[in-house]
N, C-alpha and C positions, 0 to 999 in steps of 0.2 A: 256478644256485645255488638250493638249497631251504633255507629257514629257517622258523621258526615265530614268529608274533606273540607277544611277551612278555606280552601281556595276555589274549588270548582263545585262543591256541594254534593259530590258523588257519595252514595251510601257506602260505608265501610263495614264489612262483616269480619270481625277479628276477635280473637280471644284477649287481645290487649288493645287499649285505646291508642288511636293514632290521630294526628292532627292533619296530615296530608296523605292523599292517596299515592300509590306507587307511581302513577303517571305524572302527577304534579311534582313529586319528589325528583323523578328522573329529569323532567324538563327544567326544574330549578337548577339541578346540578349541571346540566348542559349549558344553561345560560350563564351560570357563574364561571364555568371553564372558558367560555368564549370572551368574557369581558377583558382580560388582559390583552388578548389579540386585537380586539376591537379598539381598545384604548390606543394601541400603537398605530392602527390604521387611521385613526382620527388625525394623526399628524399630517397625513397626505391631503387632508381637507383644509389645511391652514394656509393655503397659497395666498399671496397678496391679491387683494381685490381692487387695488387702485383707488383713485380719489376723484377723477374727472369723468363722470358718466355722461355720455352724449344724451341730448334731449330727445325724447320720443313722445308719441301721442297715444293715449288710451291705455287701459289696463292699470294694474297696480305697479308696474315697473316704472316708477317715476325717477327723475334725475336727482342727483344729490351732489353738492359741492364739497361737503365735509369729508375728509379722508377717513377711511376705515381700513387699516393695513392688514387685518386678519379677519377671516370668517368668524363671526361672533359665536355661533352655536357650537361648532367643534371646539373652540377655545374654552367656552364655559364647561363643556363636558370633560375636558382634560385638566381643568383647574382644580383647586383644592375643594371646592364645593360641588363638583360634578360627580363623576364615577367614584372617585376615591372617597368623597364625602359620604355618599350613600352606603358604600361597603363598610367604611370604618364606623359609621353610626350604628349599624347593625352588629358589627363585631363587638363594639363597646357594650351594647345592650345585652348581647349574649353573655359576655364576661360578667356583667353585673348580675344577671339572673341566675348564673351558675355559681356565684360567689367567688369568682376568680378576681385576681388583681387586674387593673386596667391594662390593656395590651400595649406593648411597646411599639412605637412607630419607627419604621425604617426610614433612612434619609432618602429623599427624592420621591416624587409622586408615583412614578411607575413601579418602583420596588414596593411601595405601600399598597398599590393595587394588587400586586401579586401576593403579598403577605396576607391581605384581608381575604382574598379569594381562597387561598390555601386554608386559612383558619375556618372560614365559614363552610367550605366543602368538607373538611375533616369532621365538622360537627353536624353535618346535614342529617345523618341518621337520627341523632338525638332530637334535632329540630323537628323533623317530620313526625316523630313519635310522641314527643312530650312537651314541646315548647308552645305555650298558649299563643304566642305571637307568630306562630309559623305561617298562618294564612296571610297576615299582613306583610311579613318578610318576603314570602314567595311572590306575592302580588307586586311588591315594589321592585324586586329583582326583575320580574317579567317586564314591568313598565320601563325600567332603565334599559334593559336589553332592546326593547322595541324602539326606544328613543334613539339609541346609538345606531342600530341597524338602519334606521330611516335615513341616516347620513352616509353610512359606509357599506350598506348591503351590496352584495355582488350583482352584476348586471342581470344574470339569469333570474334573479328574484325581483329586482326593482324595475327592470326594463333598460332603456338606453339612457346613459348619463348625458345631460344637456348643460353642464356647467353650473355656475352659481346663480342663485336667485337675486335679482337686482332690486327687489321691492324695498321701499323705505317707509318706515313708520316712526313718527316722532323723531325724525332725524337719525334713526339707527338703521343701518343696512342689514338686511336679513343674512345673505351670504350662504344659506344652506344649499345643498346640492339638489338640482332639479333632475327628476327621472321621468322619462316618458314610458309609461307602462304600455305593453302591447295592446292594441285595439282601442286606446283612449282617443277621444276627439280633442282634448285639451290637456295641457300640462299644469298640474297643481302642485305648489310647494307644500310638502308635508309638514313644514315647521310653521310658516306664517299664513298658509292657505291662499297665497296669491295665485291667481289663475292666468294662464297664458293660452288663449284660444289660437287656432291656426292663423288668424289674421295678424297676430302679433309675433309670429315666429321669425319672420324676416327681421323685424326690429330687434328681437332678442338676440339673434345671431350677430347683428351689427354691433350691439352693445358689448357682447362678449369678445368680438374681434378687436374692437378698439381698446377694451380693457386689457387684452393680452398684449397688445402692442405697447401700452403704457406701463405695464408691470415690469 
């Protein structure tokens, strides 16, 4: 029997039908296992961003007067509709498709993340072999993992950490972490795409220094 992996499209030659290849299954399992740890690391990105940004010229890093006490992107990922929302939606869909009662939710967001990861991981062999939604599930877990690691990935992967992005769009401060990858000529925010070429680096350092003093 020849089928294709629902995520990467690789041909599968097996006596039994599978939805995900072994590589995609293993990757999904590793990404699931990392999410509780990444959830906790996101707390380190919630440092106060201050409210009085100094004025500067050029680039996307404009000044803002409205206070933004927490970095918004990490806050959203840690809230009920972020990591835990994605995991619990898939856990609920799994229970429904297997004819099980709806899962009971643990008190507190972090315990719910752990519970959802544990349940999805325990069912990953069945998901990879039989669940028609396996490709969509694995793709969304991969996207979630990449989104979170864009904020908290280690230095050796992202480059040098350069503080928070001061870009403001529609009155909302980005606040995502800026990383200078080795060999790049400009720093680009992976969340809002604001660019900081070398001519703005001195201004960016000044903004962050005043922000640190004000916090």
